[in-house]
N, C-alpha and C positions, 0 to 999 in steps of 0.2 A: 220469555224470561231470560234475564241476562246470564251470560256464561260466567263461570267462576273465574276468579283471578288466577293466572298461571305464572309461576316462577320456576324456571328450570334450575335444578341443582348444578347442571353442567355450566350454564351461563354464569352462575355466581362464581364458579371456579375459573372462568375464562375459556371454557371449552366450547366447541361447536355443538349446537343443539341438533338432535336427529330430525330428519324430515317427518318421521312418524312419531307424534307425541307419545311419550311414555314407553317407546320401544326398548331403548337401552339406557336412556337418561330419565330416571324417575322425576316426576313433576310434582311440586308442591301446589296444591289447589285448595281453594275455599269454595266448595261446591254447595249449591242449594240442596236441602234434604230431599226435595222432590225429584232430583235426578239420581238418587241412590236407592238400591235395593240390596238387602243382605242375601248372601248365598243360603241355600237350604241345607248345605252340608255342614253347617256349624253344629257341633254336638252339644254345645252349651244349652242347658235348659233353664237354669235358674239365673235370671238377670237382676234379681232383687225386687223389692216391693216398688210400687208406684211412687211412694214417698221417697225411697232411697234413690230411685232413678232421677226424680226431679231435683233432689239435692245435688246429685252428681252433675246434672245438666247445668245448674247454676255455677258450679265450679268451672265447668268447661266454658261457660260464657265469659268468665273473667280471664281464664288462661287455659288453653289446651296444649299441654306439653307434648303429648304423643298423638300424632295424626293416625287416622285409620288408613288401611291399605285397600286400594280398589284396582280393578281391571276394567277394561272396556267391555261393553255388551258383546261386541263382535268376537273379542278374544275369548270370552267366557263360553259363548255358544259354539265356538270351534271345538271346545273340549266336550261340551254336553249340549248337543243340538236339541235334545228332548226337554231342556230346561226353558225353552223360549216362552211357554205359557206363564211360567213363574217369574220370569224377568220382565215380561211385558215390554213397554217402550222405554224403560229406564236405561239411560246411556252408560251407567256404571254399576258394577256389582261389587259389594263389600266382601273382601276376603278376610279381613282382620279388623275388628273394631265395631262389632254389632252393638255392644253395650253402649259405646259412646254415641252411636246413632240413635238408639232407643232413649238414652238420657237427654239428648238434644231435643227430641220430639216431646218428651215429658216436660221439658222446661220452656217449650214454645220458641226454641231457637230456629233460625232460618237456614243457617249454613253449618258445615262441618269441615274442619281441616283434614285433608286426606293426602296421601301420596299415591299418585297414579303410576303403577309399575307393571308394564305388560310382561316383564320377565316372570312374574308370578304365575302367569297363565301359559307358560311355555309347555307344560305337561300337566296331566291330572295329578301326578304325584307332587309336583311343586306347588300346585294350588292348594291341595289338601294339607300339605305340610305347613303352608302359610296359615291356613285356617286353624290347625291344631296348635301351632306354636304359641298363640296367645293364651290358650288354655293350659298348655303344659308349663308355661312360665309363671302361672298364677300361684301364689302362696297357698290359697284356699282351694287348690285343685280338687275337683270332684272326681273320684276314681271311676264312677259310672260314666261321666262325661268323657273321660279319657278312653274308656272301653268302647263307647259309642263311636268316638273318632277313629280308633283303630279298626273297628268293624266296618266303618264307612270306607276306609282306605282299602281294606281287603276286598270289599265288594266292587269298588270302582276300578281298582288296579287288577282285578281278576286273579286273586291268589295271595295267600299269606306269605309265600316265599318272596314275592315282589316287594311286599311291605317290609319284610325282614331285611332284604337287600338295601332298600332305600334308607333305613335307619342304621344299617350295619349291625343288626341283631340276628338272633337265631329265630327259627320258626317257633321254637318253644317259648321264647319271650313274647311273641305275638299271641300265642295261645293263652298265655297267662294273663295278658292284658284283656283279652276278650272273655275270659272265663266268668267274670262277674255277671255278664249278661245272661247266664244260664239260671241266675237266681229268679225267684218270683218277683213280680213288681213291688210287692210289699217289702221284701228283704232288700231290694235294690234301693228303695227309699231310705231304709235304715243305714245302708252303706254310705249313701250320699250325705246323710246327716251326721255320720260319724258314730252312730250308736252301735253299728255292727262293724267290728274291725275287718279290714280288708283280708287279712290272713285267714280269719275264721270264715269270712264270706266265701273265699275261694275254695276252702275245704267243703263247705256245705253245698257249693255250686256243683260239686261232683256227684251229688245225690239226685235222685228223681225229684222233681218239683213237688210231688205229693208228700214227700217225707221231709222237705226242708224246714217247714214251719215248726214241726214237732221237734226236730233236732235243735233248732235255735231256742225253743222254749225250754228244753232240757238243759241247754247251756246256761240260760238265764237262771234256772233253778239252782244249778250247781254253784254259780257265782254268788247267789243270795245266801246259800247255806254256808259257803266259805267265809262270808263276812260275819256270820254269827259265831264261828268257832274262835276260841281264845288264841291269840297269837303266841307262838312259841318264842321264847327268848333265844336269840342267837348269840352263842358265846363269842365274845369279841377276842380277836387274836391278841396274845400278850405282846406288849411292846418290848422290844429288845434294844439295848443300847447300840447306837451306831458303831460300826467297826472303826477302830482307830486307824489312821493312815499308816501305810507301811513305813518301817524305819529305814534309815539310810542304808542299812546292810541288806535289805530285801527289796528287789524291784517288784513291780506290779504282778508280773507273771509268776514269780516265786510265791508271793503272798496268796494269789488265787489258788495255786497248787496246794499250799499249806492248809487253807481253810476248807478245801474241798476234798480232802483225803477221806476215803471210805472209813466208816466206823469199824473198829476192831471187832472180830467175831466174838460172841459170848463164850465164856469158858465152859468146857464140857463138865457135866455133873461128875462128882468124885464119889467113887464107891467107898462106903464107910469102912470097909475092910482094908483100904489102902491108905487111911489117914496117917498112919505112922510113917509112911514113905514120903509124905509131902514135905516140901522145903519152904521155909520163909527165906528172907534175905540172909538171916544170920543164925538159923537154928542149928542144933547139933544133929548129926546122923549117928547111926550105930557105930560107925568107925571113927568118929571124931567131928570136929567143926567143919561144916560144909558152907561153901560160898555160893552165891547165885550162879556162878559159872558152872558149878557142878550140877545144878538143877536144869539148866538150859544151855549146854555148851554151844558155843558159836565162835567163829573166828573173829579176832579183833582186827580193827583196821590198823593201818600203818602208824597213824598218829598215836593210838592207844598203846600199841606194842612198844613204841619208842619211849613212851612216858612210864610204862610199867605200872604195876599195882603194888603200892607200898603200904596200903591200908590193912591193919589187922582188925578183923571183924570181932565184935564183942559177942560172946555166947548169949543166947536168949535166956533171960532169967525168969524164974517162976513168978507169976503175978504181974509181969511187965509185958507190954504190947510190943509187937515187932517194930512198930514205928519208933518206940523209945530207944530201941537198940541200934537204929540206923546211924551211920557216921555223918551227922548233919554238918560237922565242921570240916568235912573233906570234900570240896567241890570236885576234885579230880575223880574221886570214886563215883560220884553221881554222874559225871560226864561219861565215864566208862560204861555205866549201866544204861544210860540213855542211848548211847551209840549202839549198844548191843540189842536194845529192845524197842526202839522207836525208829520209824521211817525218817528219812531226812526232812521231809516236809513237815511232819508233826514236831520234830525236834526244833526246827527253825521257828515254828509257831510258838513253841514254849519259850524259846529265847526271846521272841518278840514280846510275849506276855510279861516275862520277867523284867524286860527293859521298861515296858510301860508302867509296871507297878512301882518301879523306882521313882518315876516322875510324879506319881500321885501324892 
């Protein structure tokens, strides 16, 4: 039977070809299917129906964009001498691309485009990693297949710690990947189909196999019951108007400080026996007219002291509210009160709000 066509990637680039084909310069080959055999370490179990494989093979007949990856029989058997009965007399072993090989057979093709790369067979870890990479990159990755692949690596590399080191992961990560294999075969099938979520599958896998089916049935019953319950309406958050941009008199830091001031503590309850001693801004006391300063004495700042308090407060009249008696036409009095009773941040925020209202 004629040998496959060989094209060296190195020769295409103008480099010297190695004496040993495929040793360090991968070769593009069109090999007869009769010279190929898939490795037994491929964890993939579902390659699709015969009809789907044939359809895929016809696509490959027109154009095969991605070649399979193969190693020589001798390179493969150096890693696994016990695999000789499974390899037989086939000169090449497929490390990556078994589905393309199967599809080619289903469509009655005679050859398959491959890359012969002996570096893949430099160690068991490298070969198994090449086998798993095809499955790990698939969008429809089967979690059970991934678990089987990791399990194979643990077995062949003689320990989970070596697998973890190869992938730069922890042993806990390796254990999590393998955990699904503790499920019963029936539940593994459900995980593969997507009917049993991986997260729940891993939880159930921690139970004895004799209890797993019952736990899954209970979970299905709980889900069915939840679907029959009326849905509660979730209160939607009230939309608030977007904050206006800071004015020119306030930078971003000052604005952030102003709007994030802690809320003032709630006033303490007042004993009814002391109501006659309470003050409003302008009410009378037993000794005469009292100002807000008398109710809550506090030192004035330098600006307020220099300005002075020239406002004469109006006594609280019967039947009138305290607000009616405030000196609304005296901004200096209000400025004095705000400076005595508000923090700088809240006062700046009020100024900003007043400036904004003037623009509306």
